[in-house]
N, C-alpha and C positions, 0 to 999 in steps of 0.2 A: 398401531395407533393411527387413526385417520388424520391425514394432513389437511383435511378440509375444515377442521374445527378452527373457529376464530375466537379470539378473546382479546380483551383490552389488556395492556401492560399492567401488571400488578404493582402495588406500592413497593418501593425498595425494601429488601429484607434485612438490611443492616443499617444501624444508625451511623451517620457520618456527620461531621461538623459542617457539611454543606459548603457554602461559599468560602468559609475560612480555609478549609483544606484545599479547595480548588484554586484559590488565589495563590497560596503558598506553593502548591505543586506547579502551577503555571509559571510562577516567577523562577522556581528552581530549574524548570525545563528550558526557560528562555535565556538562561545564562550561557556563557561560552563554555559549554561542557565538553565539546570536541574541538580539537585543534585541526583546522583545515590545512591539508597538504595538497597543493595542485597536482593533479594526475599527470602522467607522462605526456599525454596527448596535448594538454594545455601548455606544458613547458615547451614542447616541440613547436607548437603554434607560435608562441612568443618568440622563440629563437628564429623561426622562419621569417616572421615579420621584421625582426631586427636585421637579419641577414639580407632580406630583400631591400630594406631601406638603404643599407650600406652599399649593396651591389648597384642599386639605381644611382646613388650618389657618385659612384666610381665609373659607371658606364651606363648612361641613360638609354643607349640604344638596345640594351638587353632587357628592356621593360616587358616585351612579350613573354620571355621565359620566366621572368620574375612573376608576372601576373598569372601565368599558367600554373606555376607552382603554388601560389597562394590560393588560387581558385580550387585546385585539387585538394589542398589542405582543408579548406572550408567544406568541401564535399564530404570528406571523411568525418569531420565534426558533425555535419548534418545527419549522416548515417547513424552516428552515435546518439543523436537526439531522438531519432525516430525509432530506434531499436530498443524496445522496452527492457530487454535483458542485458543490454550492453554494459560493460564495465569501463568504457572509454572515458566517460566524463566524471568518474568517481566511483567509490564503493557502491555496490548494488547487490543486495542479498537475493540470490536466486534459489538457494537451498539452505536447509537448516545446518547448524554446526555438526561436526562429526560426532560429538558426544550424544547429541539428540538422535542422530541416525542410529547409533549403536543401541539406543533405548527403543528402537523401532517406532519412532514418532514421526508423524506427518503434521503439517500445519494446514488447517482449513481457514481460509480467509474470505471475507465477504465485503464487497465494495458497494458504495453508492447509497447506503442507508443513513439513518434509520427510516424505515417506512412503517407507518402505523398499522397497515394491514399485513404486510408480508413479513416483517422482522419478527413479530411474536410467533408466527407459525414456523419460521425457521428455528427459533429458540426452542419451541416444543419438540421439533424433530430431533434436534441435537440432544435434548434432555433424555429422549427415549434410549439413546445409546451411551449416555454419560460422556458425551463428547464435548470438548471445549474448542473454541475458535477465536479468531481475531476479527473484529469488525472495523473496517476502514470507513469511518463515517465522515460525512460532509458537515462542516461546521454549522452552516445555516440550518440544515435539517435537524441537527442535534439541538440547536437552540429552540427550534419549533417543537421538539418532542423530547424534552429533558427526562420525563418519567420513563420513557422507553429506553433511553441511554442508561439510566440507572438500573433498569431491569436487566439489560445486557450484562452489566458488571455484577449485579447481584446473583446472576446464574453462573458466575465463574469465568466469564469470557473477558477479553481485553478490548478496549476501545482505542483505535489508532486514527491517524489523520489521513484524510483523502482530500485535503484543501478546504477552504471555507465556502467557495461558490461552485467548484467543479466547472470552471470555465473552459470552453473549447479553445480559448486563446492562451491557456496557461503556459504552454511551451514557449510563448513569445514574450512573456513578462520580463521586464528589466529587474535589476537587483532590488530597488526600493519597493516596487510593486510586489515582488515575490515575498519580501520581508513582511509587508503589511498583510498580504493574503495568509501567510502561514502563521503569523502572530494572531490574527483574528481567529483562525481555526483552533490554535492552541488554547486561546482564552475560552471560546465557546465550548469546546470539548472538555476542558478541565472543569468548567463550571457545571456541566451536565453530568460528567462521570465521577467527579470527585478527585481525579488525578489526571495529569496531562499525558497525552500520547508520547511514546518514545520511538515509534516507527512512522514512516511516511511513505505513501504510494501516490505517484502523480496521476492526475486525471488523464485517462486514455493511455497511460504508460509513457507519455512523451515528456521530455524535459530539455533544458538548455544548459550551457556551461556555467551559468550563474546560480543554478539551484544548489549544487553541492556546498559551496561556502555558506549559503543561507541556512541549509540544514544543520551544518556544523555550529553556526551561531546560536541556533535554537535547541541544540542537543538532540536532534532527530537523526535516526538511521534510515537510509533508503532501502526499500524492499520492493521487489517485483514478484516473480513467481517462477516455479519450475514448469508448471503446465496449467493451462486454463481451459474452461469448457466452452467459452463463447456463448454462454446462456442468454446474453442480451440480444443476440442476433439469430440464434438458431432455435426454432420451435420444437425440434426433434430431440426428446429427452435421451433416446438411445445413443444418438450421435454425440451429444454433450457428455454423457457418461463415458463413452468410448474414448474421447479425448483425454479425460481425466485419468482413466485406468491404463491407457497404453504406455507401457514402460514404467508404471508406477513402482516406486521403491521407497524405502525408509529415508527420511530426510527431505522429501519433496514438500514444496509449498504449492497448494492448490488454490485456484481463484474461481469463485462464483460471485453472485450478486444478490443482495437483499433489498436493492432499490429498484431502479428501472430494470425490468426483466421481460424477456420475450415470453409470449404466451403460447401454450400448446393449443391445439384445436379446441379442446374442451374449455379453454378460457383460463386455465390455471397457470401461474408462473412456472416456467420450466424448472427453476431450482427446486420447487416443491416436489416435482416428480423425480428429479435426479438424486436429491440428497438422501432419502432413505436407502436407495440401492447402493449409493456410494458408501455410506456408513456400514452397510452389511458386508460389502466387498472388502473394506478396510479391516473389519473384524475377522473375516475369513483368512486374510493374509497376515494376521497378527500385528497389524499396524494400529497405533493409538493416536487419535486426533487430539492435538493440544494447541494452545494459543502460542503465538510467537514469543510472548514474554516468558512462558514456561520453557519453551524449547531453547531459548537463548539465555536462560538464567545463568548457566555456567560461565558464559563469556562476560556477562554483566558483573558477576560477582568476583571475577578474576582480578 
């Protein structure tokens, strides 16, 4: 099937109560569904600061050692903020559950959409292989293209959250701004998709220590990836495909983009050149592409 074919998103294929369902689902997802437990790194940070304050009170001349220890501690936290697959700041799903891996499943995930030109073409390619995926959508773009979001759902895929505005400053947001940003995304995505996201991926994969408690408050689970293609910066489809296939195994979470995408020399988005070959190779290895919701359903039902 040619990937150059373009078409407008079709009307949703299933009847939904629309805004009524969206509002109830958003309210359900916005409750305190997960209890936040501070990770060990934050507990250690709190203990170091308390100990530093006590040590300074007892011996002010020791301040260089105290300051050095606290600076080193903050350096470790910064590394956790900048490392997308780090578990330092809280739970971070980088692979599918063991039960999903045993079923020979992998998760295809797409960031930065929906895009009125690119997303329908990605959906068409997925349909040729009966593959399902998770689309981490930006709230503002979903609000601008709600029919396209409904089309994603109607074709059997899941819609998850990639923030509301996809700001480059996201990792520097304070707790109240984080809450406003993610609540706005939940509202927009629920209204467009008919149900609220249950997974979240941070813009650029960077976060800060205040994100995890905010996610817990909204009932969202943090997801990064096992491997990514870098299709937004690399125009070479062969290299992008190679990154995704190198070491590929059941249970992997793969990252591509259906929003901003690097273009090949011919002017096509790199993902359109990569995706058909990727799906073919997955089939050859007996791996089944599924959405994150399907892959993690055993855990959610437990």
